[in-house]
Structures are given as structure tokens and as C-alpha cells.
Phi, psi and omega in degrees: 000324180293325177295320179298313180298314181297315179294322178296318179296333178269357181074023180268075191291329176296318178293323176301313180301314180297313181296322177296323176297316178296318179298317178300316179299316179298318180295315180297322177297316180297323180291337179278347181299153175303144180092350181255007185304310182287322183286328185309308182298318181291323178293315180296315180297315181291327175295317178297320179298321178296317177295320178297322178299313181295315180297314180296326178297316178294316181295322178298317180293326185241036191307130163220153178303320181294318181295328181299334182294342178294345178275356182288108179214050186296325181293322179293314181294321176299317179297319177298316178298319178296317179296317179297318180298337181272358180290162181291162186301321180298316180294317181297333182279348179296135182305320180295323180289318177299318178296321178298314179300313181297316181293318178295324177297319177294317178299320179301318178300323182285315189267358179277079183239163176299162180309321181257021183282177183228141172256122182300151184305316178298329178287325175297317178300319179294320177300313180301311182296310184293316178299320178296314180299315182292317179297316180297327182296332179279344177270339182286146179296000000 
């Protein structure tokens, strides 16, 4: 991470891109380690939600019907929901996990649009709000 920051401060964007790729690989390897089975899905889901929050925030500020389509990720959200459903019973009973399932199901309803579809502006706002609430819930003690 320090290499990424240093290269970004120097404007060496190709190196930033490469280092982020290496960092991503290291993170994915760590998530595959024993003991991370239950956490892996939750970490990936909360990371995606944080990214969705940022993307939806930008799209909400600069809304156009065409731009709203960038939030379309139904296959990814379905995969996250399937992975969460496969977690053990103890994990599934945790309030944060139950909230995550419910929130992702709501997000799926909003973003499950045709390839050339449009997400209405109020729905983009809801994606931003919901993704933020869900991501924040995983940061809260």
C-alpha cells in the first residue's frame, strides 16, 4: 500500500495500476487461507458495497439515464447472495449478515435491469444510501 501511495504522489499511474494488481492478488490469496472461509464472502461483499456507494454517489451527483446503467451488476449481486446463503448457520444468524442479505436483495431488485436499461434517479439515490448503510454496518463495532 505504501508503494501505491508513493507512486500516486509522484504521478506514476502505470506503477500504481501494477501495484494495485499485486495488492489485489495478495489480498485474494490471504482470503483463501484456512480460517477465512466465513469471512471471505463478507469481506468481498462489504468491499463491493463500498465501491457501489462511491459509484452511486458520483452517478447521483451527475445523473443521466445512460450513466445510471453503470450500476447494473445483477450477476455479481446474485453471486454474492448465493455465497452468503452458503455460510454456516451461526454466521447467517448474525444481525449484520441478515441485514446484508436483505439489503443485497433490495439492491438486486433495483439494478437488475436490461443491458440498455435505465435506473431512475430516485433509485440511484437509494443504491447510494443502502450501499453506504450496509458498508458502514461492517465497520461499526
